[in-house]
C-alpha positions in Angstrom: 6.3 -1.0 -42.3 4.8 2.4 -41.1 6.1 5.5 -42.1 7.1 8.7 -40.4 7.5 12.3 -41.6 9.8 14.3 -40.1 9.7 18.1 -41.0 12.9 20.2 -40.7 14.7 16.4 -41.0 17.7 18.5 -42.3 17.8 20.8 -39.1 20.1 20.1 -36.2 17.5 18.3 -33.9 15.8 16.9 -37.1 19.1 15.3 -38.1 19.5 13.6 -35.0 16.0 12.5 -34.7 15.8 11.1 -38.1 19.3 9.1 -37.7 18.1 7.6 -34.4 14.5 6.7 -35.9 16.3 4.8 -38.7 18.5 3.5 -36.2 15.4 1.3 -34.8 14.7 0.2 -38.3 11.9 2.7 -38.9 11.1 4.1 -42.2 11.5 7.7 -42.1 10.7 10.6 -44.8 12.0 14.2 -44.3 10.1 17.2 -45.6 12.6 20.1 -45.2 13.7 23.2 -47.5 17.1 21.6 -47.9 17.6 19.2 -51.1 16.9 15.7 -50.1 19.2 13.2 -48.6 17.5 10.1 -49.1 15.3 8.6 -51.5 11.6 9.9 -50.9 12.3 12.9 -48.9 10.5 15.9 -50.0 11.9 19.5 -51.0 9.8 22.4 -50.0 8.1 24.8 -47.0 5.7 23.3 -44.3 3.6 26.7 -45.3 3.2 25.3 -48.7 -0.1 22.8 -49.0 0.9 21.1 -51.8 4.4 20.2 -50.2 2.9 19.1 -47.1 0.3 16.9 -48.9 2.9 15.1 -50.7 5.2 14.8 -47.9 2.3 13.0 -46.1 1.2 10.7 -48.2 1.5 7.1 -46.7 2.6 8.7 -43.5 0.9 7.6 -39.9 3.1 9.9 -37.6 4.4 13.1 -37.9 7.0 15.0 -36.0 6.9 18.7 -37.0 10.5 20.4 -36.1 10.8 22.7 -39.3 10.4 26.5 -38.3 12.5 29.4 -37.9 14.7 28.6 -34.5 16.4 32.2 -34.3 15.5 34.9 -32.2 15.6 38.1 -34.8 15.5 38.4 -38.5 14.9 41.4 -40.4 11.6 41.2 -41.5 9.7 39.4 -38.1 6.8 38.4 -40.1 8.9 35.4 -41.5 8.4 33.7 -37.9 4.5 33.9 -38.0 4.7 32.3 -41.4 7.2 29.5 -40.5 6.5 28.7 -37.1 2.6 29.5 -36.9 1.3 29.3 -40.0 3.1 26.5 -41.3 1.9 24.5 -38.4 -1.6 25.4 -39.2 -0.7 24.0 -42.8 0.9 20.8 -41.5 -2.1 19.7 -39.1 -4.8 20.5 -41.9 -3.0 18.4 -43.8 -2.5 15.7 -41.3 -5.7 15.6 -40.6 -6.7 15.0 -44.4 -4.3 12.5 -44.7 -5.4 10.3 -41.6 -2.4 10.6 -39.8 -2.5 8.8 -36.5 -0.1 10.7 -34.1 1.2 14.2 -34.4 4.2 15.2 -32.2 4.6 19.3 -32.5 8.0 20.5 -31.1 7.6 23.8 -29.2 10.0 25.9 -27.4 10.8 26.9 -23.8 10.3 30.5 -24.7 6.4 29.9 -24.9 6.6 29.7 -21.0 8.4 32.8 -20.0 6.6 36.1 -20.3 6.4 39.7 -19.8 4.4 39.2 -16.0 7.3 36.5 -15.1 9.3 38.5 -12.4 12.8 39.7 -13.5 15.0 37.6 -11.0 14.6 33.7 -10.1 11.3 31.6 -10.8 10.3 28.2 -11.9 8.3 26.9 -14.8 7.3 23.9 -16.2 4.4 22.8 -19.1 1.5 23.9 -16.9 2.3 27.4 -17.3 -0.3 28.7 -20.0 0.5 32.1 -21.6 -1.4 34.4 -23.8 0.5 35.0 -27.1 0.7 38.7 -26.4 2.7 38.4 -23.2 5.6 36.5 -25.3 8.7 38.6 -25.4 9.6 38.6 -29.0 8.3 37.7 -32.5 9.8 34.0 -32.0 8.1 32.9 -29.3 4.9 34.7 -29.8 4.8 32.7 -33.2 5.8 29.3 -31.3 2.9 29.8 -28.8 0.3 30.6 -31.7 1.5 27.4 -32.8 0.5 25.8 -29.8 -2.7 26.8 -29.7 -3.3 26.0 -33.5 -2.0 22.4 -32.0 -4.8 22.3 -29.2 -7.8 23.3 -31.8 -6.7 20.4 -33.9 -7.2 18.2 -30.8 -10.7 19.2 -30.3 -11.1 18.7 -33.7 -10.2 14.9 -33.5 -6.4 15.0 -34.3 -4.2 12.8 -31.6 -1.4 15.3 -31.1 0.9 15.6 -28.4 3.2 19.0 -27.9 7.0 18.7 -26.9 8.8 21.6 -25.5 12.6 21.3 -25.6 14.6 23.6 -23.6 18.1 24.5 -25.1 19.5 21.7 -27.5 23.5 21.1 -27.1 25.8 18.8 -29.2 28.0 18.7 -32.4 26.3 19.2 -35.9 24.3 22.8 -35.2 25.2 24.0 -38.7 22.5 26.9 -38.8 23.8 27.9 -35.1 21.1 28.7 -33.4 21.2 30.8 -30.6 22.7 28.6 -27.8 25.5 27.2 -29.8 26.2 30.6 -31.3 26.3 32.1 -27.6 29.1 29.3 -27.1 30.8 29.9 -30.3 31.0 33.6 -29.2 32.2 33.5 -25.8 35.0 30.8 -26.9 36.0 33.2 -29.5 36.2 36.1 -27.6 33.3 38.6 -29.1 31.3 38.5 -25.6 33.1 40.6 -23.1 30.6 40.1 -20.3 27.5 38.1 -19.6 24.2 38.5 -17.7 23.5 36.3 -14.7 21.0 34.1 -16.4 20.0 30.6 -15.8 20.2 28.3 -18.8 18.8 25.0 -19.2 20.4 22.3 -22.1 19.2 19.3 -23.2 21.6 17.0 -25.0 20.3 16.8 -28.5 20.4 12.8 -28.2 18.7 13.3 -25.1 15.9 15.3 -26.6 15.5 12.9 -30.0 14.9 10.2 -27.3 12.5 12.4 -25.6 10.5 13.2 -28.7 10.4 9.6 -29.6 9.1 9.1 -25.9 6.5 11.6 -26.4 5.3 9.6 -29.5 5.0 6.5 -27.8 4.1 7.1 -24.3 2.7 11.1 -24.5 -1.1 11.6 -23.7 -3.0 13.4 -26.4 -3.3 16.9 -25.9 -0.7 17.1 -23.6 2.6 19.3 -23.2 5.7 18.1 -22.1 8.9 20.0 -21.0 12.0 18.3 -22.4 14.8 19.7 -20.6 18.3 19.2 -18.7 20.0 20.8 -16.2 19.5 24.3 -15.0 22.7 25.9 -15.2 23.9 29.3 -14.1 25.9 31.2 -16.5 28.9 31.7 -14.2 28.8 27.6 -13.9 28.5 27.3 -17.7 31.4 29.8 -18.2 33.8 27.8 -16.0 33.0 24.5 -17.9 33.6 26.2 -21.1 36.8 27.5 -19.6 37.9 23.9 -18.3 37.4 22.5 -21.8 38.3 24.7 -23.9 41.2 26.1 -22.1 40.0 29.6 -22.7 39.7 32.7 -20.6 36.0 33.5 -20.2 34.2 36.8 -19.3 34.4 37.8 -15.4 32.4 40.8 -16.0 28.4 40.7 -15.0 26.1 42.8 -16.5 23.1 44.5 -14.4 20.0 43.5 -16.6 18.9 47.3 -17.0 22.3 47.9 -18.7 22.1 44.4 -20.7 18.4 45.6 -22.0 19.7 49.1 -23.1 22.3 47.1 -25.3 19.6 45.0 -26.5 17.4 47.6 -27.7 20.2 49.7 -29.1 21.8 46.4 -30.9 18.4 45.2 -32.2 16.9 48.7 -33.5 19.2 50.5 -34.5 22.5 48.7 -35.2 20.8 45.8 -36.7 18.6 48.2 -38.4 21.5 50.3 -40.1 23.7 47.4 -40.9 21.2 44.3 -41.9 23.4 42.3 -39.5 22.2 40.1 -37.2 22.6 41.8 -33.5 24.9 39.9 -31.4 22.5 40.8 -28.4 18.9 39.9 -29.6 16.4 42.1 -27.3 14.2 39.0 -27.1 17.2 36.9 -26.0 18.1 39.5 -23.3 14.6 39.5 -21.9 14.3 35.9 -21.6 17.7 35.9 -20.2 16.8 38.5 -17.4 14.2 36.4 -16.3 16.1 33.6 -14.5 13.8 30.8 -15.0 14.6 27.3 -14.0 12.8 24.4 -15.8 11.5 21.4 -14.6 10.8 18.1 -16.5 9.4 16.2 -13.7 6.2 15.2 -15.8 8.2 13.9 -18.5 10.1 11.5 -15.9 7.1 10.6 -14.8 4.9 9.9 -17.3 7.1 9.1 -20.6 9.9 7.4 -18.3 12.7 9.9 -20.2 15.3 11.8 -18.2 18.2 14.1 -19.9 21.4 13.1 -20.1 24.1 15.5 -18.4 25.0 18.3 -19.8 29.1 18.6 -19.9 29.4 15.8 -22.2 27.5 17.4 -24.6 29.2 20.9 -24.3 32.5 19.0 -25.0 31.1 17.3 -28.2 29.7 20.7 -29.1 32.9 22.5 -28.7 35.2 19.3 -30.4 32.5 19.8 -33.4 33.0 24.0 -33.5 37.1 23.2 -33.7 36.7 20.9 -36.2 34.5 22.9 -38.2 36.8 25.9 -38.2 34.0 27.8 -36.2 36.6 28.8 -33.0 40.1 30.3 -33.5 
């Protein structure tokens, strides 16, 4: 039986992908910083060549999901180490191990840059931006990682890039930005909002999309794996309906939100050492009201995301069970 490696397999999306693959009868190994949960899993960093080599022994396919998915860190260099350099280590080790197919998980933030207009616009995987155009250290590191994958393709590796939008569902224990945003709204910690466009992909749909990219994706291609484009006001209405909590009605102008992001990120977070409630990278992304299209994935992969409201309900139920919402 062929063996598949999932880096970051103990994370939110990784756990769902691993369980989906195993439900199909596939043999799966996990490489993650977290302690191994199954026999054969490897504990270690993707930035460690020895851990990468050990994890890739006998592997035919790699799903590379590991990385730092937050929008802020006390030391921004961690994004480059985990997301960019870690990808380079995995790519080199994969080529040396004779891996047959490499699926790289990127981010929608690589499709939005400084030149993206404030206000409404559209984007898909044809958007190719320079890393210096990225709106923060996290998206910059993910764009550098994409370019590293394309270099490896030119050198002979069979690789595909999957670009998820915002994963949504139960079990996001690391509280990635979309989950934390919803949690803070329900707990009344966010009194106002930016009139942005969000795109959620249910985590089960995303797992299936990653598998579709492995099976039908063309070498060297990028595939945007997204769901419905949803205005923030519509999201808040859905949260209010499901949770019976009153959501904020005050809409912040982008200029005010950006100023708050600057103060929160560069002053408050620096003084307190605590993560900002409004990371500047997130504010900059939100100000560009981008709608995302996954038509290429529909056309070439035969994949389409399920509706986001059932996933939102699952998310809120999980938060309540986990004691994350009051």
